[in-house]
C-alpha positions as CSV (number, residue, x, y, z in Angstrom):
1,M,33.9,25.3,-55.1
2,I,33.9,22.5,-52.6
3,V,32.6,19.1,-53.8
4,L,31.6,16.5,-51.2
5,E,30.5,13.0,-52.2
6,N,29.7,9.5,-51.0
7,N,28.4,6.5,-52.9
8,K,24.9,8.0,-52.9
9,I,25.1,11.8,-53.4
10,L,27.1,14.8,-54.6
11,L,27.0,18.1,-52.9
12,K,28.6,21.4,-54.1
13,I,29.3,24.4,-51.8
14,N,30.5,27.7,-53.1
15,L,33.2,29.5,-51.1
16,A,32.1,32.7,-52.8
17,G,29.0,33.4,-50.6
18,G,28.8,30.0,-49.0
19,S,25.7,28.7,-50.9
20,Y,24.9,25.1,-51.6
21,S,24.3,25.1,-55.4
22,D,24.0,21.4,-56.2
23,F,22.7,18.5,-54.2
24,H,21.7,15.4,-56.2
25,L,21.6,11.6,-56.2
26,K,24.2,9.9,-58.2
27,E,21.6,7.5,-59.6
28,L,19.2,10.4,-60.5
29,P,21.3,13.5,-61.3
30,L,18.4,16.0,-60.9
31,N,19.5,19.0,-58.8
32,P,16.4,20.5,-57.0
33,I,18.3,23.5,-55.7
34,N,19.5,24.8,-59.1
35,W,17.9,28.2,-58.8
36,K,20.0,31.4,-59.1
37,I,19.3,35.1,-59.4
38,E,20.1,36.7,-62.7
39,D,20.1,40.3,-61.4
40,E,23.7,41.6,-61.4
41,T,22.7,44.4,-59.0
42,Q,21.9,41.8,-56.3
43,P,24.3,39.5,-54.3
44,P,24.9,36.0,-56.0
45,F,21.9,34.3,-54.4
46,K,21.7,30.7,-55.6
47,G,20.3,27.3,-54.5
48,H,20.3,26.9,-50.7
49,F,21.9,30.2,-49.6
50,L,22.1,31.9,-46.2
51,C,20.5,35.0,-44.9
52,F,22.7,36.4,-42.2
53,D,22.9,38.7,-40.1
54,R,19.3,39.5,-41.3
55,W,16.4,38.2,-43.4
56,G,15.1,40.9,-45.6
57,P,16.1,44.5,-46.2
58,P,18.2,46.9,-44.2
59,S,16.8,50.2,-42.9
60,E,17.4,53.2,-45.0
61,A,20.1,54.4,-42.7
62,E,21.8,51.0,-42.8
63,R,21.5,50.9,-46.6
64,L,23.3,54.2,-46.9
65,N,26.1,52.6,-44.7
66,G,26.5,49.7,-47.1
67,F,24.2,47.0,-45.6
68,M,22.3,44.9,-48.1
69,H,19.3,42.6,-48.5
70,H,19.7,39.4,-46.5
71,G,23.0,40.6,-45.0
72,E,26.6,40.6,-46.0
73,V,27.2,36.9,-46.0
74,N,26.5,36.3,-49.7
75,T,29.2,38.7,-50.8
76,Q,31.9,37.4,-48.5
77,K,34.6,34.9,-49.5
78,W,34.5,32.0,-47.1
79,E,37.8,30.5,-45.8
80,L,38.2,26.8,-46.0
81,L,39.5,25.2,-42.8
82,D,39.7,21.6,-44.0
83,S,38.1,19.3,-46.6
84,H,38.0,15.7,-47.7
85,S,35.6,13.6,-49.7
86,G,32.8,13.5,-47.2
87,E,33.4,16.5,-44.9
88,C,34.5,20.1,-44.8
89,A,34.7,23.1,-42.5
90,M,34.7,26.7,-43.5
91,F,34.1,30.1,-41.9
92,C,33.3,33.7,-42.8
93,T,33.3,37.0,-41.0
94,L,30.8,39.8,-41.5
95,P,33.0,43.0,-41.4
96,M,30.2,45.4,-40.7
97,G,28.0,43.2,-38.6
98,G,30.8,41.9,-36.4
99,L,29.7,38.3,-36.5
100,E,31.6,35.2,-37.4
101,L,30.0,31.9,-38.7
102,T,31.9,28.6,-38.7
103,R,30.2,25.8,-40.6
104,R,31.0,22.0,-40.7
105,V,29.3,19.9,-43.3
106,S,29.3,16.1,-43.1
107,L,27.9,13.6,-45.5
108,I,26.4,10.5,-43.8
109,E,28.2,7.4,-44.9
110,E,26.1,5.2,-47.2
111,E,23.1,7.5,-47.1
112,P,21.8,10.4,-49.3
113,V,22.0,12.8,-46.3
114,F,24.2,15.7,-45.2
115,F,24.5,17.2,-41.7
116,V,25.4,20.9,-41.0
117,S,26.6,22.3,-37.7
118,E,27.0,26.1,-37.6
119,K,28.5,28.3,-34.8
120,I,27.7,32.0,-34.7
121,R,30.2,34.1,-32.7
122,N,29.7,37.7,-31.8
123,L,33.0,39.6,-32.3
124,N,31.6,42.9,-31.0
125,K,32.2,44.2,-27.6
126,Y,28.4,44.6,-27.2
127,G,25.4,42.4,-27.6
128,R,23.2,42.8,-30.7
129,M,20.1,41.4,-32.4
130,F,20.5,39.2,-35.5
131,N,18.7,36.7,-37.7
132,I,19.8,33.6,-39.6
133,V,17.6,31.9,-42.3
134,Q,18.4,28.9,-44.4
135,H,17.0,30.0,-47.8
136,V,16.5,26.7,-49.6
137,T,15.3,27.6,-53.1
138,I,14.2,25.0,-55.6
139,A,13.5,25.6,-59.3
140,P,12.4,23.8,-62.5
141,P,12.6,21.2,-63.7
142,F,12.2,19.6,-60.2
143,L,9.7,22.4,-59.4
144,D,6.5,22.3,-61.4
145,K,2.8,22.3,-60.7
146,T,2.9,18.6,-59.6
147,T,5.5,19.1,-56.9
148,L,4.1,18.4,-53.4
149,F,5.1,20.4,-50.4
150,D,4.6,19.1,-46.8
151,N,5.6,20.2,-43.3
152,N,4.5,20.0,-39.7
153,T,3.7,23.7,-39.1
154,E,1.1,24.9,-36.7
155,K,-0.1,28.2,-38.2
156,G,1.0,31.1,-40.2
157,F,0.2,34.4,-42.0
158,E,0.5,36.0,-45.4
159,D,3.1,38.7,-45.8
160,K,0.9,41.7,-46.6
161,E,2.1,43.9,-49.4
162,D,0.3,46.9,-47.8
163,G,2.9,47.0,-45.0
164,S,0.4,46.1,-42.3
165,L,1.9,44.6,-39.2
166,N,-1.3,43.0,-38.0
167,Q,-0.2,39.5,-39.1
168,E,-2.1,37.5,-36.5
169,E,-5.4,37.7,-38.5
170,P,-6.4,35.9,-40.6
171,V,-4.5,32.8,-39.6
172,L,-3.3,30.4,-42.3
173,C,-3.2,26.7,-41.5
174,W,-1.4,24.2,-43.8
175,P,-2.4,22.7,-46.2
176,E,-5.5,24.6,-47.2
177,A,-6.5,28.3,-47.1
178,I,-9.3,30.5,-48.4
179,H,-8.4,33.4,-50.6
180,K,-11.0,35.6,-52.3
181,D,-13.7,33.0,-51.4
182,E,-11.7,30.3,-53.2
183,R,-9.9,27.3,-51.6
184,V,-6.2,27.2,-52.2
185,N,-4.2,24.0,-51.6
186,L,-0.8,25.1,-50.4
187,R,0.7,21.7,-51.0
188,Q,1.0,22.5,-54.7
189,F,2.2,25.7,-56.4
190,Q,-0.7,26.2,-58.8
191,S,-1.8,29.7,-57.7
192,P,0.3,32.9,-57.4
193,W,-1.2,33.5,-53.9
194,P,0.3,33.8,-51.4
195,R,3.6,35.0,-52.8
196,V,5.2,35.1,-49.3
197,S,3.8,33.4,-46.2
198,S,5.4,32.5,-42.8
199,F,4.6,29.7,-40.4
200,V,5.5,28.6,-36.9
201,Y,5.9,25.1,-35.4
202,N,4.2,23.7,-32.4
203,K,6.2,24.6,-29.3
204,N,5.5,21.1,-27.9
205,E,7.3,19.4,-30.8
206,I,11.1,19.0,-30.9
207,Y,11.7,19.0,-34.7
208,G,10.5,21.0,-37.6
209,W,10.7,19.6,-41.1
210,V,9.8,20.4,-44.7
211,T,9.8,18.3,-47.8
212,A,9.3,18.8,-51.6
213,S,8.4,15.8,-53.7
214,N,8.0,15.4,-57.4
215,P,6.5,12.0,-58.0
216,P,6.6,12.1,-61.9
217,R,10.3,12.8,-61.7
218,G,10.8,10.3,-58.9
219,L,12.6,12.6,-56.4
220,M,12.0,14.0,-52.9
221,L,14.1,16.7,-51.0
222,G,13.7,17.2,-47.3
223,Y,15.1,19.1,-44.3
224,I,14.8,18.5,-40.5
225,W,16.0,20.7,-37.6
226,K,15.4,21.5,-33.9
227,I,12.5,24.0,-33.5
228,E,14.5,25.7,-30.8
229,D,17.1,26.5,-33.5
230,Y,14.7,27.6,-36.2
231,P,11.2,28.3,-35.0
232,W,10.0,29.8,-38.3
233,I,9.6,28.7,-41.9
234,N,8.9,31.1,-44.8
235,F,7.6,30.2,-48.2
236,W,8.4,32.4,-51.3
237,R,6.5,31.5,-54.4
238,P,7.3,33.6,-57.6
239,M,5.5,32.7,-60.8
240,E,6.4,33.7,-64.4
241,N,3.9,33.5,-67.2
242,G,1.6,31.3,-65.0
243,S,4.4,28.7,-64.3
244,P,6.3,28.2,-61.0
245,A,9.7,30.0,-61.3
246,A,11.1,29.3,-57.8
247,F,10.0,28.1,-54.4
248,G,11.7,29.2,-51.3
249,M,11.5,26.9,-48.2
250,E,13.2,29.2,-45.8
251,F,13.6,28.0,-42.2
252,G,15.1,30.3,-39.7
253,T,14.8,32.6,-36.7
254,T,12.3,35.1,-38.0
255,G,9.0,35.2,-39.9
256,L,8.9,39.0,-40.6
257,H,10.7,40.3,-43.8
258,E,11.4,43.7,-42.4
259,P,14.4,45.8,-41.1
260,F,15.5,45.4,-37.5
261,T,13.8,48.7,-36.7
262,V,10.4,47.1,-37.4
263,L,11.3,43.8,-35.8
264,A,12.3,45.5,-32.6
265,K,9.0,47.4,-32.4
266,K,6.9,44.3,-33.2
267,G,8.9,41.9,-31.1
268,K,6.8,38.7,-31.5
269,I,4.1,37.1,-33.7
270,F,2.2,34.1,-32.4
271,D,4.3,34.5,-29.2
272,R,7.4,33.6,-31.2
273,N,10.4,36.0,-31.3
274,L,11.2,37.8,-34.5
275,Y,14.9,38.0,-33.9
276,E,17.6,36.5,-31.7
277,F,20.0,38.3,-29.4
278,I,23.7,37.4,-29.0
279,D,25.7,38.8,-26.2
280,A,29.3,40.1,-26.5
281,N,31.7,37.2,-27.2
282,E,28.8,34.7,-27.1
283,T,28.7,31.7,-29.4
284,I,25.4,30.1,-30.6
285,N,25.2,26.7,-32.2
286,K,22.5,25.6,-34.8
287,T,22.2,22.4,-36.8
288,F,20.1,20.8,-39.6
289,L,19.9,17.6,-41.7
290,A,19.1,17.5,-45.5
291,F,18.1,14.4,-47.4
292,L,17.1,13.1,-50.8
293,A,15.2,10.0,-51.8
294,T,13.9,8.3,-54.9
295,I,10.1,8.0,-54.8
296,P,7.5,6.1,-56.9
297,E,5.2,7.8,-59.4
298,D,2.2,7.3,-57.2
299,F,3.9,8.8,-54.1
300,N,1.3,10.8,-52.0
301,G,3.7,13.2,-50.3
302,V,5.0,13.1,-46.7
303,D,2.9,12.7,-43.6
304,K,5.7,12.8,-41.0
305,V,9.5,13.0,-40.7
306,K,10.9,11.7,-37.4
307,L,14.1,10.8,-35.6
308,E,14.2,7.5,-33.7
309,S,17.5,6.6,-32.0
310,S,19.9,6.8,-34.9
311,N,17.3,6.5,-37.6
312,L,15.6,9.1,-39.8
313,I,12.2,7.9,-40.9
314,V,10.0,9.5,-43.6
315,K,6.4,8.3,-43.6
316,E,4.2,8.6,-46.7
317,R,0.7,10.2,-46.5
318,G,-2.0,7.6,-46.5
319,R,0.3,4.6,-46.5
320,G,1.9,2.7,-43.7
321,N,4.1,0.3,-45.7
322,R,6.4,2.6,-47.7
323,D,8.5,4.3,-45.1
324,I,11.8,5.7,-46.2
325,R,14.6,5.1,-43.7
326,Y,18.1,6.4,-43.2
327,K,20.8,5.3,-40.8
328,L,22.5,8.2,-39.2
329,N,25.8,8.7,-37.4
330,E,25.8,9.4,-33.6
331,S,27.8,12.5,-34.4
332,C,24.7,14.3,-35.7
333,L,24.1,16.8,-33.0
334,C,20.4,17.0,-33.8
335,L,19.7,13.5,-32.7
336,P,17.7,12.9,-29.6
337,T,19.7,12.5,-26.4
């Protein structure tokens, strides 16, 4: 277990699987990413974990060869390269997939923010398709029916349980959708539908973002990244006994929860690729920022998250005088150039 901290936040990262299992403010020790799977037959999915080299299941032939749901990464032991109070570097190798991922995590000094830079390297002597999804998973007590979810997505679709691959119709647009002639507000998890949905971001925008806010508990969690790195976000919403059990805010390189055999055949949805290709010996870089903030009990949710020079600014819905601001380091690779 790696523990990083500054005067505002504490972050825990597990070397077994590489997940982030605790991210909380020191003044408000409520951990929004405290979810973990209890099924011992599954990999140790917990908190904000990674799906790599795939998102979703293997094909039947791959399964018989030992590939598993969401890829090998969560069963691998990551190796620590260096670590001190506010920064660490670690890497893991996928023995069957032939991919290596090197991660550097840096806390922003004096701010409740951490920055992640990841390098994916193909160790194979051939190019191959792959996917990587940041599976951010929140749970009670931060998650309840009052939690507000906001993002800047353009359009999306419901993951159809009948196996249909005609996702383009009907189109879902955040924050409201019609299901069985009833209006569903996607900003709050008060209905079991849709259990899984996937959305894309406008190609003309530079950054995608997502936030979860619980005003009664006074806490907001958010992420921001380059859309060219992660063009999709997927929402997973399981309920138990009528109450929210978990909420996945899964930003990544695909929006189709299927084996590569299906992804290769489908190719694109909404003219966005459903997988990436990495050539032999190629290295691909991706980055994101995560942040926390205390919020008032009458907080309306988030209207916009933007980067201006070295500032991260969160604007509240319906109010122009309660912006949340963070001062970032120039070393954050996701800053505008």
